[in-house]
VOTIGU-105642 format. One record per residue (C-alpha): residue in one letter; y, z, x. Coordinates in nm, 2 decimals, m for minus. Each point is the difference from the previous one (the first is absolute). Layout:
N
   r    north       up     east
   A        Y        Z        X
...
end
This chain:
762
   r    north       up     east
   M     4.95    15.50    15.21
   L    m0.33    m0.11    m0.17
   N    m0.03     0.33    m0.19
   L     0.32    m0.11    m0.19
   S    m0.19    m0.29    m0.15
   W    m0.04     0.19    m0.33
   L     0.37    m0.05    m0.06
   I    m0.04    m0.38    m0.04
   P    m0.08     0.01    m0.37
   V     0.24     0.29    m0.06
   F     0.31    m0.21     0.04
   P    m0.06    m0.23    m0.30
   L    m0.14     0.30    m0.19
   L     0.33     0.17     0.05
   A     0.18    m0.31    m0.11
   F    m0.19     0.01    m0.32
   A     0.09     0.36    m0.06
   I     0.37    m0.05     0.08
   I     0.03    m0.30    m0.23
   V    m0.17     0.17    m0.29
   L     0.19     0.33     0.04
   V     0.34    m0.12     0.11
   T     0.10    m0.37    m0.04
   N    m0.21    m0.06    m0.31
   R     0.03     0.33    m0.18
   D     0.19    m0.16    m0.30
   E    m0.15    m0.35    m0.01
   T     0.18    m0.10    m0.32
   R     0.34     0.05     0.16
   A    m0.07    m0.09     0.36
   T     0.28    m0.19     0.16
   A    m0.04    m0.29     0.23
   G     0.09     0.22     0.29
   L    m0.28     0.24    m0.07
   K    m0.24    m0.29    m0.05
   K     0.10    m0.15     0.34
   A    m0.03     0.34     0.16
   S    m0.36     0.01    m0.13
   S    m0.09    m0.32     0.17
   T     0.18     0.11     0.32
   I    m0.20     0.32     0.01
   A    m0.33    m0.18    m0.05
   I     0.07    m0.27     0.26
   G     0.13     0.26     0.25
   A    m0.31     0.22    m0.04
   M    m0.23    m0.30     0.04
   A     0.19    m0.11     0.32
   V    m0.03     0.35     0.14
   S    m0.38     0.00    m0.08
   W    m0.05    m0.33     0.18
   L     0.20     0.10     0.31
   F    m0.16     0.34     0.00
   A    m0.35    m0.16    m0.02
   L     0.08    m0.23     0.29
   I     0.13     0.27     0.23
   V    m0.25     0.28    m0.10
   V    m0.32    m0.19    m0.06
   V    m0.01    m0.37     0.06
   I     0.14    m0.03     0.35
   P    m0.19     0.31     0.14
   T    m0.33    m0.10    m0.16
   L     0.01    m0.36     0.10
   A     0.09     0.09     0.36
   N    m0.31     0.23     0.01
   Y    m0.23    m0.16    m0.25
   L    m0.32     0.07     0.19
   E     0.08     0.37     0.00
   F     0.08     0.00    m0.37
   S    m0.31    m0.20    m0.08
   E    m0.22     0.25     0.17
   T     0.19     0.31    m0.12
   P     0.25    m0.06    m0.28
   G     0.29     0.23    m0.03
   Q    m0.08     0.27    m0.26
   F     0.28     0.21    m0.15
   P    m0.13     0.24    m0.26
   L     0.24     0.11    m0.27
   L    m0.20     0.24    m0.22
   E    m0.34     0.09    m0.12
   I    m0.11    m0.01    m0.37
   P    m0.27     0.25    m0.09
   T    m0.28    m0.15    m0.21
   G    m0.22     0.30    m0.08
   Q    m0.22     0.09     0.30
   A     0.15    m0.28     0.22
   S     0.34    m0.16     0.04
   L     0.16    m0.34     0.05
   S     0.10     0.07     0.36
   Y     0.23    m0.21     0.21
   F     0.19    m0.11    m0.30
   G     0.27    m0.19     0.19
   V     0.08    m0.31     0.20
   A    m0.21    m0.22     0.23
   V     0.14    m0.26     0.24
   D    m0.21    m0.28     0.15
   P     0.06    m0.37     0.07
   L    m0.06    m0.10    m0.36
   T     0.25     0.26    m0.12
   A     0.25    m0.14     0.25
   A    m0.04    m0.36    m0.11
   M     0.04     0.09    m0.37
   L     0.30     0.22     0.08
   F     0.17    m0.30     0.16
   M    m0.06    m0.23    m0.30
   V     0.03     0.22    m0.31
   P     0.34     0.16     0.05
   F     0.15    m0.32     0.14
   V    m0.12    m0.21    m0.30
   C     0.11     0.27    m0.24
   L     0.35     0.01     0.16
   M     0.04    m0.38    m0.04
   I    m0.11     0.03    m0.37
   F     0.24     0.29    m0.06
   I     0.30    m0.19     0.15
   Y    m0.10    m0.31    m0.21
   A    m0.03     0.22    m0.31
   R     0.36     0.12     0.04
   G     0.11    m0.35    m0.09
   Y    m0.29    m0.10    m0.23
   M     0.04     0.28    m0.25
   T     0.32    m0.14    m0.15
   W     0.12    m0.02    m0.35
   P    m0.03    m0.17    m0.25
   H    m0.26    m0.25     0.12
   H    m0.32     0.18    m0.10
   L     0.07     0.17    m0.33
   D     0.17    m0.07    m0.32
   P     0.33     0.19     0.02
   N    m0.04     0.11    m0.36
   Q    m0.31     0.20     0.11
   A     0.18     0.20     0.27
   Y     0.19     0.32    m0.05
   T     0.38     0.01     0.05
   T     0.17     0.14     0.30
   Q     0.35     0.14     0.07
   D     0.04    m0.22     0.31
   A     0.04    m0.37    m0.08
   S    m0.09    m0.09     0.36
   S    m0.35     0.14    m0.03
   R    m0.07    m0.27    m0.26
   E    m0.07    m0.22     0.29
   L    m0.29     0.22     0.10
   D    m0.32     0.07    m0.18
   P     0.04     0.29    m0.24
   R    m0.29     0.18     0.18
   Y     0.11    m0.10     0.35
   S    m0.02     0.35     0.14
   R    m0.33     0.07    m0.16
   F    m0.14    m0.31     0.15
   F     0.09     0.11     0.35
   A    m0.14     0.34    m0.06
   Y    m0.33    m0.15    m0.11
   I    m0.03    m0.24     0.30
   S     0.09     0.28     0.24
   L    m0.29     0.21    m0.15
   F    m0.22    m0.31     0.02
   A     0.07    m0.04     0.37
   A    m0.05     0.37     0.07
   G    m0.34    m0.03    m0.16
   M    m0.11    m0.28     0.23
   L     0.14     0.16     0.31
   G    m0.18     0.33    m0.09
   L    m0.32    m0.19    m0.05
   V     0.02    m0.17     0.34
   I     0.05     0.32     0.20
   A    m0.25     0.21    m0.20
   N    m0.28     0.14     0.22
   N    m0.24     0.06    m0.29
   L    m0.12    m0.16    m0.31
   F     0.13     0.26    m0.24
   M     0.36    m0.04     0.12
   L    m0.04    m0.37     0.00
   F    m0.12     0.01    m0.36
   V     0.30     0.21    m0.11
   F     0.24    m0.26     0.13
   W    m0.23    m0.28    m0.13
   E     0.04     0.14    m0.35
   L     0.38     0.05     0.05
   M     0.02    m0.37     0.07
   G    m0.20    m0.07    m0.32
   L     0.26     0.19    m0.20
   C     0.29    m0.18     0.17
   S    m0.16    m0.34    m0.07
   Y    m0.02     0.09    m0.37
   L     0.36     0.11    m0.01
   L     0.13    m0.30     0.18
   I    m0.21    m0.27    m0.16
   S     0.11     0.12    m0.34
   F     0.36     0.07     0.13
   W     0.15    m0.25    m0.26
   F    m0.21     0.15    m0.27
   E     0.23    m0.12    m0.28
   K    m0.06    m0.37     0.07
   K    m0.14    m0.20    m0.28
   Y    m0.12    m0.36     0.01
   W     0.02    m0.30    m0.23
   N    m0.37    m0.06     0.05
   P    m0.19     0.30    m0.16
   N    m0.30    m0.07     0.23
   Q     0.21     0.05     0.32
   I    m0.06     0.35     0.14
   T     0.31     0.22     0.01
   P     0.10     0.22     0.30
   K    m0.10     0.31    m0.19
   D    m0.35    m0.13    m0.07
   A    m0.03    m0.15     0.36
   G     0.08     0.34     0.15
   L    m0.26     0.17    m0.23
   K    m0.26    m0.27     0.09
   A     0.06     0.06     0.37
   F    m0.03     0.37    m0.04
   L    m0.32    m0.01    m0.20
   T    m0.17    m0.27     0.21
   T     0.07     0.18     0.33
   R    m0.12     0.33    m0.16
   I    m0.35    m0.15    m0.04
   G    m0.02    m0.06     0.37
   D     0.16     0.33     0.09
   T    m0.24     0.19    m0.22
   I    m0.30    m0.15     0.18
   M     0.16     0.05     0.33
   F     0.07     0.37    m0.07
   S    m0.37     0.05    m0.08
   G    m0.08    m0.15     0.34
   L     0.25     0.24     0.17
   A    m0.15     0.30    m0.18
   L    m0.35    m0.10     0.11
   L     0.12    m0.06     0.36
   Y     0.16     0.34     0.01
   V    m0.32     0.17    m0.13
   H    m0.22    m0.16     0.27
   A     0.25    m0.02     0.29
   G     0.16     0.33    m0.06
   T     0.34    m0.15     0.08
   L     0.23    m0.29    m0.10
   N     0.18    m0.01     0.33
   F    m0.04    m0.34     0.17
   D    m0.08     0.13     0.34
   G    m0.23     0.27    m0.15
   I    m0.21    m0.28    m0.15
   F     0.02    m0.30     0.23
   R     0.01     0.18     0.34
   N    m0.26     0.26    m0.08
   P    m0.35    m0.14     0.08
   E    m0.18     0.27    m0.20
   V     0.19    m0.08    m0.32
   M    m0.04    m0.38     0.04
   Q    m0.37     0.05     0.07
   H    m0.04     0.22    m0.31
   L     0.18    m0.26    m0.21
   T    m0.20    m0.30     0.13
   E    m0.35     0.17     0.01
   T     0.01     0.21    m0.32
   L    m0.11    m0.19    m0.30
   V     0.13     0.03    m0.36
   P    m0.27     0.13    m0.22
   G    m0.14    m0.27    m0.23
   L     0.20    m0.28     0.16
   G    m0.15    m0.04     0.34
   I     0.33    m0.07     0.17
   S     0.20     0.22     0.24
   W     0.30     0.21    m0.11
   A     0.21    m0.21     0.24
   A    m0.09    m0.31    m0.19
   L     0.06     0.15    m0.34
   T     0.33     0.16     0.09
   A     0.13    m0.31     0.17
   F    m0.10    m0.21    m0.30
   L     0.19     0.23    m0.24
   I     0.31     0.02     0.22
   F     0.01    m0.38     0.02
   W     0.06    m0.01    m0.38
   G     0.32     0.19     0.05
   A     0.11    m0.27     0.24
   M    m0.11    m0.27    m0.24
   G     0.23     0.14    m0.27
   K     0.30     0.06     0.23
   S    m0.03    m0.33     0.18
   S    m0.07    m0.19    m0.32
   Q    m0.34    m0.14     0.08
   F    m0.24    m0.16    m0.25
   P    m0.08     0.13    m0.26
   L     0.29     0.25     0.01
   H     0.26    m0.27     0.09
   V     0.15    m0.05    m0.34
   W     0.29     0.25     0.03
   L     0.17    m0.16     0.30
   P     0.12    m0.33    m0.15
   D     0.15     0.18    m0.30
   A     0.17     0.25     0.23
   M     0.25    m0.29     0.06
   E     0.18     0.13    m0.31
   G     0.17     0.26     0.22
   P     0.32    m0.08     0.21
   T    m0.08    m0.24     0.29
   P     0.07     0.27     0.27
   V    m0.28     0.20    m0.16
   S    m0.23    m0.31     0.02
   A     0.08    m0.02     0.37
   L    m0.06     0.37     0.05
   I    m0.34    m0.01    m0.18
   H    m0.12    m0.32     0.17
   A     0.12     0.05     0.35
   A     0.09     0.36     0.11
   T    m0.17     0.24    m0.24
   M    m0.24    m0.01    m0.29
   V    m0.25    m0.28     0.08
   S     0.02     0.05     0.37
   A    m0.12     0.35    m0.05
   G    m0.34    m0.12    m0.12
   V    m0.07    m0.21     0.31
   Y     0.14     0.28     0.22
   L    m0.24     0.25    m0.16
   I    m0.31    m0.22     0.09
   I     0.13    m0.06     0.35
   R     0.05     0.38     0.04
   M    m0.35     0.06    m0.15
   F    m0.17    m0.28     0.19
   P    m0.20     0.23     0.22
   L    m0.17     0.14    m0.31
   F    m0.07    m0.36    m0.12
   H    m0.13    m0.10     0.34
   A    m0.23     0.30     0.02
   A    m0.12    m0.06    m0.36
   A    m0.08    m0.36     0.08
   E    m0.26     0.11     0.26
   G    m0.24     0.11    m0.28
   A     0.16    m0.19    m0.29
   P     0.15    m0.33     0.11
   W     0.07    m0.08    m0.36
   V     0.31     0.23     0.01
   L     0.20    m0.23     0.23
   S    m0.16    m0.31    m0.16
   F     0.14     0.12    m0.33
   V     0.35     0.04     0.15
   A    m0.02    m0.35     0.16
   A    m0.13    m0.15    m0.33
   I     0.28     0.15    m0.21
   G     0.26    m0.10     0.25
   A    m0.12    m0.36     0.05
   F    m0.05    m0.06    m0.37
   T     0.34     0.15    m0.09
   A     0.17    m0.22     0.27
   I    m0.13    m0.32    m0.15
   F     0.02     0.12    m0.36
   A     0.37     0.09     0.02
   A     0.09    m0.30     0.20
   T    m0.13    m0.24    m0.27
   I     0.20     0.19    m0.26
   A     0.32    m0.02     0.21
   V    m0.03    m0.38     0.00
   A     0.07    m0.02    m0.38
   Q     0.28     0.26    m0.03
   N     0.36    m0.10    m0.08
   D     0.16     0.34     0.03
   I     0.14     0.03     0.35
   K    m0.10     0.37     0.03
   K    m0.34    m0.03    m0.14
   V    m0.09    m0.27     0.25
   L     0.08     0.25     0.27
   A    m0.18     0.28    m0.19
   Y    m0.33    m0.20     0.00
   S     0.07    m0.09     0.36
   T     0.01     0.37     0.09
   I    m0.33     0.06    m0.18
   S    m0.15    m0.28     0.20
   Q     0.14     0.11     0.33
   L    m0.12     0.36    m0.06
   G    m0.34    m0.16    m0.06
   Y     0.02    m0.15     0.35
   M     0.06     0.35     0.14
   F    m0.29     0.15    m0.19
   A    m0.23    m0.29     0.10
   A     0.09     0.06     0.36
   L    m0.08     0.37    m0.02
   G    m0.33    m0.08    m0.18
   I    m0.11    m0.22     0.29
   G     0.12     0.26     0.26
   A     0.32    m0.17     0.11
   Y     0.19     0.33     0.02
   V     0.29    m0.12     0.23
   A     0.04    m0.33    m0.19
   A     0.04     0.18    m0.34
   A     0.26     0.24     0.14
   F     0.19    m0.29     0.16
   H     0.01    m0.20    m0.32
   L     0.11     0.31    m0.20
   L     0.31     0.04     0.22
   T     0.10    m0.37     0.03
   H    m0.06    m0.06    m0.37
   A     0.24     0.29    m0.09
   F     0.29    m0.18     0.18
   F    m0.04    m0.34    m0.15
   K    m0.11     0.11    m0.34
   A     0.31     0.23    m0.03
   L     0.20    m0.30     0.11
   L    m0.14    m0.22    m0.27
   F     0.04     0.25    m0.28
   L     0.35     0.08     0.10
   G     0.07    m0.37     0.03
   S    m0.14    m0.06    m0.35
   G     0.22     0.28    m0.13
   A     0.31    m0.18     0.15
   V    m0.11    m0.32    m0.16
   I    m0.04     0.17    m0.34
   H     0.34     0.17     0.04
   A     0.17    m0.33     0.09
   V    m0.16    m0.18    m0.29
   E     0.11     0.28    m0.23
   H     0.36    m0.04     0.12
   G    m0.03    m0.37    m0.06
   E    m0.12     0.07    m0.36
   Q     0.29     0.24    m0.05
   H     0.24    m0.27     0.12
   V    m0.15    m0.24    m0.25
   H     0.01     0.26    m0.28
   E     0.37     0.07     0.07
   A     0.08    m0.38     0.03
   H    m0.14    m0.05    m0.36
   G     0.22     0.28    m0.14
   G    m0.27     0.26     0.01
   H    m0.20    m0.17    m0.27
   G    m0.29    m0.12     0.20
   G    m0.02    m0.32     0.20
   H    m0.23    m0.29     0.02
   T    m0.20     0.11     0.30
   P    m0.33    m0.18     0.01
   T    m0.30     0.24     0.01
   H    m0.37    m0.04    m0.03
   D    m0.26     0.12    m0.24
   D    m0.36     0.08     0.08
   H    m0.08    m0.37     0.00
   G     0.26    m0.09     0.26
   H     0.22    m0.20    m0.23
   G     0.38     0.04     0.03
   H     0.22     0.08    m0.30
   D     0.33     0.18    m0.07
   A     0.02     0.37    m0.02
   H     0.16     0.09    m0.34
   D    m0.01     0.32    m0.20
   D    m0.31    m0.11    m0.18
   G    m0.20    m0.09     0.32
   P    m0.12     0.17     0.31
   P     0.28     0.13     0.23
   F     0.06    m0.13     0.34
   D    m0.24     0.14     0.26
   P     0.17     0.04     0.34
   Q    m0.34     0.07     0.17
   D    m0.16    m0.32    m0.11
   M    m0.01    m0.24     0.30
   L     0.00    m0.30    m0.25
   N     0.36     0.11    m0.08
   M     0.10    m0.01     0.37
   G     0.02    m0.28     0.26
   G     0.28    m0.10     0.24
   L     0.08     0.36     0.09
   W     0.01    m0.07     0.38
   K     0.35    m0.12    m0.03
   R     0.11     0.29    m0.22
   I    m0.15     0.29     0.20
   P    m0.08    m0.14     0.35
   R    m0.05     0.34     0.17
   V    m0.26     0.09    m0.26
   G    m0.16    m0.35     0.04
   W    m0.04     0.03     0.37
   T    m0.14     0.35     0.00
   F    m0.23    m0.08    m0.29
   L    m0.13    m0.30     0.19
   I    m0.08     0.22     0.30
   G    m0.18     0.25    m0.22
   G    m0.19    m0.27    m0.18
   L    m0.11    m0.16     0.33
   A    m0.11     0.34     0.13
   L    m0.20     0.06    m0.32
   S    m0.15    m0.35     0.04
   G    m0.10     0.07     0.36
   F     0.22    m0.27     0.15
   P    m0.14    m0.05     0.35
   L     0.13     0.17     0.31
   I     0.35     0.10    m0.12
   T    m0.07     0.24    m0.28
   A    m0.15     0.35    m0.01
   G    m0.22    m0.09    m0.29
   F    m0.18    m0.26     0.21
   W    m0.10     0.24     0.27
   S    m0.12     0.28    m0.23
   K    m0.18    m0.23    m0.24
   D    m0.16    m0.20     0.29
   E    m0.13     0.33     0.15
   I    m0.18     0.08    m0.33
   L    m0.15    m0.35    m0.02
   A    m0.11     0.02     0.37
   N    m0.18     0.32    m0.07
   A    m0.16    m0.13    m0.32
   F    m0.12    m0.32     0.18
   E    m0.20     0.22     0.23
   L    m0.12     0.27    m0.24
   N    m0.04    m0.16    m0.35
   S     0.02    m0.37    m0.07
   L     0.02     0.04    m0.38
   V     0.30     0.22     0.03
   F     0.15    m0.24     0.26
   W    m0.02    m0.31    m0.23
   T     0.12     0.20    m0.30
   L     0.31     0.12     0.18
   A     0.06    m0.34     0.15
   L     0.01    m0.16    m0.35
   S     0.22     0.28    m0.11
   A     0.23    m0.07     0.29
   L     0.02    m0.37    m0.11
   L     0.09     0.11    m0.35
   T     0.26     0.25     0.13
   A     0.18    m0.27     0.19
   F    m0.01    m0.23    m0.30
   Y     0.14     0.24    m0.26
   T     0.26     0.12     0.25
   G     0.11    m0.35     0.07
   R     0.01    m0.07    m0.37
   Q     0.22     0.31    m0.05
   I     0.24    m0.10     0.26
   C     0.03    m0.36    m0.13
   L     0.04     0.10    m0.36
   T     0.26     0.26     0.08
   F     0.22    m0.15     0.28
   F    m0.06    m0.38     0.01
   G     0.08    m0.29    m0.23
   Q     0.27     0.01    m0.26
   P     0.08     0.30    m0.23
   R    m0.21     0.00    m0.31
   S     0.24     0.22    m0.19
   E     0.37     0.06    m0.03
   A    m0.06     0.35     0.12
   A    m0.16    m0.13     0.32
   A     0.29    m0.25     0.05
   H     0.25     0.29    m0.01
   A    m0.21     0.26     0.18
   S     0.17     0.23     0.25
   L     0.02     0.35     0.14
   P     0.34     0.16    m0.04
   T     0.18     0.06     0.33
   K     0.16     0.31    m0.14
   L    m0.01     0.19    m0.33
   A     0.34     0.03    m0.16
   K     0.02     0.37    m0.07
   T    m0.25     0.18     0.23
   G     0.06    m0.22     0.30
   L    m0.37    m0.04     0.08
   R    m0.07    m0.32     0.21
   M    m0.31    m0.11    m0.18
   N    m0.05    m0.31     0.22
   D     0.00     0.20     0.32
   L    m0.20     0.30    m0.14
   M    m0.27    m0.23    m0.13
   T    m0.02    m0.25     0.29
   W     0.04     0.20     0.32
   P    m0.33     0.19    m0.07
   L    m0.16    m0.34    m0.05
   M     0.11    m0.12     0.33
   L    m0.12     0.31     0.18
   L    m0.34    m0.02    m0.17
   A    m0.02    m0.36     0.09
   V     0.02     0.09     0.37
   F    m0.31     0.22    m0.03
   A    m0.17    m0.27    m0.21
   I     0.00    m0.20     0.32
   V     0.00     0.24     0.30
   G    m0.22     0.26    m0.17
   G    m0.31    m0.21     0.08
   W     0.07    m0.03     0.37
   V    m0.14     0.35     0.07
   G    m0.34    m0.12    m0.12
   I    m0.05    m0.34     0.17
   P    m0.36     0.00     0.13
   E    m0.02     0.02     0.38
   G    m0.23    m0.30     0.01
   F     0.24    m0.22    m0.18
   P     0.12    m0.29     0.23
   V     0.33     0.06     0.17
   L     0.14     0.25    m0.25
   G    m0.28     0.25     0.02
   G     0.09     0.11     0.36
   L     0.37     0.06    m0.08
   L    m0.03     0.34    m0.17
   N    m0.38     0.07     0.04
   N    m0.04     0.10    m0.37
   P     0.15     0.35     0.00
   F    m0.09     0.06    m0.36
   E    m0.37    m0.05     0.06
   H     0.01     0.24     0.29
   V     0.19     0.27    m0.19
   I    m0.19    m0.01    m0.33
   G    m0.33    m0.10     0.17
   S     0.02     0.31     0.21
   L     0.00     0.21    m0.32
   E    m0.29    m0.19    m0.15
   E    m0.20     0.05     0.32
   A     0.08     0.37     0.01
   L    m0.11     0.05    m0.36
   T    m0.30    m0.24    m0.03
   H    m0.10    m0.04     0.37
   T    m0.01    m0.37    m0.07
   I     0.26    m0.28    m0.01
   H    m0.04    m0.36    m0.09
   I     0.23    m0.25     0.17
   P    m0.09    m0.36    m0.10
   E    m0.03    m0.26     0.28
   F     0.26    m0.27    m0.02
   N    m0.14    m0.29    m0.19
   T     0.18    m0.33    m0.08
   F    m0.20    m0.06    m0.32
   P     0.14     0.29    m0.22
   L     0.34    m0.07     0.16
   M    m0.01    m0.36    m0.11
   V    m0.12     0.10    m0.35
   S     0.29     0.24    m0.03
   I     0.25    m0.26     0.11
   I    m0.15    m0.27    m0.23
   A     0.01     0.24    m0.29
   A     0.36     0.10     0.05
   L     0.14    m0.35     0.08
   G    m0.23    m0.17    m0.25
   G     0.11     0.23    m0.29
   L     0.37    m0.04     0.09
   T    m0.04    m0.38     0.03
   L    m0.18    m0.03    m0.33
   A     0.27     0.20    m0.17
   W     0.27    m0.22     0.16
   L    m0.18    m0.31    m0.12
   V    m0.03     0.13    m0.35
   Y     0.33     0.18    m0.05
   G     0.23    m0.10     0.30
   L    m0.01    m0.38     0.02
   R     0.06    m0.04    m0.37
   P     0.17     0.32    m0.12
   L    m0.08     0.12    m0.35
   K     0.26    m0.09    m0.26
   A     0.11     0.21    m0.30
   G    m0.25    m0.03    m0.29
   E    m0.26    m0.16     0.22
   V    m0.36     0.13    m0.01
   D    m0.12     0.15     0.32
   P    m0.21    m0.26     0.18
   V    m0.28     0.24     0.09
   K    m0.01     0.12    m0.35
   R    m0.04    m0.36    m0.12
   L    m0.28    m0.05     0.25
   L    m0.19     0.32    m0.07
   G     0.04     0.00    m0.37
   P    m0.19     0.29    m0.16
   V    m0.08     0.15     0.34
   W     0.37     0.05     0.05
   T     0.01     0.19    m0.33
   V    m0.28     0.23     0.12
   L     0.18     0.06     0.33
   N     0.34     0.05    m0.18
   R    m0.16     0.26    m0.23
   K    m0.15     0.18     0.30
   Y    m0.36    m0.08    m0.10
   Y     0.07     0.19    m0.33
   I    m0.09     0.32     0.18
   D     0.28     0.19    m0.19
   E    m0.14    m0.13    m0.33
   L    m0.35     0.09     0.11
   Y     0.11     0.36     0.07
   Q     0.19     0.01    m0.32
   G    m0.31    m0.10    m0.19
   T    m0.24     0.22     0.18
   V     0.14     0.30     0.20
   V     0.31     0.05    m0.22
   A    m0.19    m0.07    m0.32
   F    m0.27     0.25     0.11
   A     0.26     0.26     0.08
   V     0.16    m0.05    m0.34
   W    m0.34     0.02    m0.17
   L    m0.09     0.31     0.20
   G     0.33     0.16    m0.11
   E    m0.07    m0.09    m0.36
   M    m0.35     0.15     0.04
   A     0.15     0.31     0.15
   F     0.25     0.02    m0.29
   R    m0.28    m0.03    m0.25
   F    m0.21     0.25     0.20
   D     0.29     0.24    m0.02
   N     0.14    m0.05    m0.34
   R    m0.29    m0.12    m0.22
   W    m0.34     0.07     0.14
   V    m0.05     0.30     0.22
   I     0.28     0.21     0.12
   D     0.22     0.02    m0.31
   P    m0.30     0.06    m0.23
   I    m0.11     0.29     0.23
   V     0.35     0.14     0.00
   N     0.04    m0.03    m0.37
   G    m0.35     0.15    m0.05
   I     0.09     0.30     0.21
   G     0.32     0.04    m0.20
   R    m0.19    m0.01    m0.33
   L    m0.26     0.25     0.13
   G     0.28     0.23     0.10
   R     0.16    m0.03    m0.34
   L    m0.33     0.09    m0.17
   L    m0.05     0.30     0.22
   S     0.35     0.12    m0.07
   D    m0.05    m0.04    m0.37
   G    m0.32     0.20     0.02
   L     0.16     0.28     0.20
   R     0.29     0.01    m0.26
   A    m0.24     0.02    m0.29
   F    m0.25     0.25     0.14
   F     0.19     0.22     0.24
   D     0.38    m0.05    m0.01
   E     0.05     0.03    m0.38
   P    m0.26     0.27    m0.10
   I     0.02     0.22     0.31
   V     0.32    m0.05     0.20
   D     0.21    m0.07    m0.31
   G    m0.18     0.27    m0.20
   I     0.08     0.27     0.26
   V     0.36    m0.11     0.03
   N     0.05    m0.02    m0.38
   G    m0.18     0.34    m0.05
   L     0.23     0.17     0.24
   G     0.30    m0.16    m0.18
   A    m0.13     0.12    m0.34
   L    m0.05     0.36     0.14
   T     0.34     0.01     0.14
   D     0.14    m0.13    m0.32
   G    m0.18     0.27    m0.21
   L     0.11     0.28     0.23
   G     0.35    m0.14    m0.02
   G    m0.02     0.00    m0.38
   L    m0.10     0.37     0.00
   A     0.27     0.10     0.24
   R     0.25    m0.19    m0.21
   K    m0.05     0.24    m0.29
   L     0.12     0.29     0.22
   Q     0.34    m0.16     0.03
   T     0.17     0.15    m0.32
   G     0.36     0.04     0.12
   Q     0.01     0.37    m0.10
   G     0.08     0.26     0.27
   Q    m0.19     0.28    m0.15
   N    m0.32    m0.20     0.01
   Y     0.05    m0.08     0.37
   L     0.07     0.37     0.06
   L    m0.32     0.10    m0.19
   F    m0.20    m0.26     0.21
   A     0.14     0.14     0.32
   V    m0.08     0.37    m0.09
   M    m0.36    m0.10    m0.10
   T    m0.05    m0.19     0.32
   I     0.12     0.30     0.21
   M    m0.23     0.24    m0.19
   L    m0.29    m0.24     0.04
   L     0.05    m0.03     0.37
   L     0.05     0.38     0.03
   G    m0.32     0.06    m0.18
   F    m0.19    m0.25     0.21
   Y     0.14     0.18     0.31
   L    m0.10     0.35    m0.12
   Y    m0.35    m0.08    m0.11
   A    m0.10    m0.26     0.25
end
């Protein structure tokens, strides 16, 4: 059965093809039935992928994890010739890490797909005047590009699944780039959107920003892959990591002029690709703006696909990093430093964000920093554990935020209709936090601004309960949430291995709990701070298409909420009092066996109450502080945020994201523009055009010389002379034409006599 594992990404890939070629072949006239068929195909394909992965890969591999750790299942598909060599074993590899990812990725994608079937409704995201018309009035309840959306996310899921099962870096890189393309298409999905504030980035620009930023990391990464192929002779994972001769060559051979091993250089270059994909400083700037895409896309990017791929790459390549660190410990130190700094850096920014999705975006950047910091200090198992648990509760939180936004949009629509369609008096907030009415001459109502929310627990209780569970998991609420066990495992490793990383991550954990508690309080507690929030709701059933939005958008939340709790039980440390002996930490045994097989070492931290207490204090302390500030006395409409009032200008710095975007705009972007202008001048004014024009003038001079000294006197002379001769002979012959028969007879007789004489005397 394992040799059928290559089919897992094929199902969503086929869904993409069917939607594009069949159900969406005429997008401008697509009916609601065809649109719903598109979502059904995508959801069905994803469900088959998940079930197929469970049956074919996950269950068999986990049942025999020691065997697959020592000898992964290799299923070659084809060889690609590359001159004198070839990329052999271009196919699928199955080991415990593959199995763990194939449990998480298709399941989370399936939940997001089901949720998206209800989320991508009409007309709550776009101005109806900007959409094209359709023959079927019922499809007006669905996004005009509903089918295209499901085609894109199917391709996105296929890209991540292909990346996970790849047995070599080249195949991984192909699917890696496929996801980059899908991210650009999906972030800019609502490309026609314009904003009242000209400084606010549009979806089109956000997609381009994501594409260009990740290209920087990918370009550096590709150079690392090329160098690795040159010196290892293969890009197959087993061909590199399980071949002592190759690893010895990479670690002992030095790069000329640098004094470091090829292993260190290639690992360093490959890590830049992960930094771009997983949005680590300084390549983090694209991910917050990626929130301009539909919320299901945000969940896909942050939980199941895009940013998870960067961490997965370094986990997969960890044996190379581990080997490189023997002669160049700075490689892993660099990974740890970037991860730890990004964790605290993004957490501070999240404290001062009011957009419900951007809080979660910076939270993701911070949590990914946790994972990289863990890998940098050698906590292989802990990083993989947090990658999986984070996917469940972060998908839950993003989908929950989308449900909140949808409900508030419905509330705003209700207010709009109640005022006769001429705009209501819904309080909103400007950049300074002051409430005012939204009129035609002011900023429009923002359904993603938490300052416009409040009191939503009573309006959407299912969303409230599940969002609370996800928030507690993100905060690391002790004992009952998955986030606690995975985050505590990282802190326990950091306490033993690197005290600076430990305290940095602990402070980040405190901030995480605080901004998560702030988000929950501002969104769900207190009284509504806008009329839209007061009337917020998720429709039970759409009038024409019959889609049950409330069920489609909340059942996935409830299923994800289960994993946000029980997902951490598989990683409870064996030394933990009482609970540790119940399951004996199966995750550590499964993934740890792979680490030991690849690196011949494994680090299992001893149980220590000090990092445990720090983790608990950070989680409960942050949540308690958020409750004291925002829960005991809920914020009222028009009231300035108390933390903003306390921090003053520091809040502005955090809210503006340390002005990193402005810094890049004034340096990197300005330099790129200047370089383009210099290239333009180099081309048009200084060098290239003058050379081209000079060659043109020289050619013209040569042609004029040839015309004057050869063409006219010689070529034209010969042609004209032949013409004159022909004309003269013609003139003489013309005189023979008299029109008198006796002359022609005399001429014929003379000709005969002349020929006869010539014959007789010759």
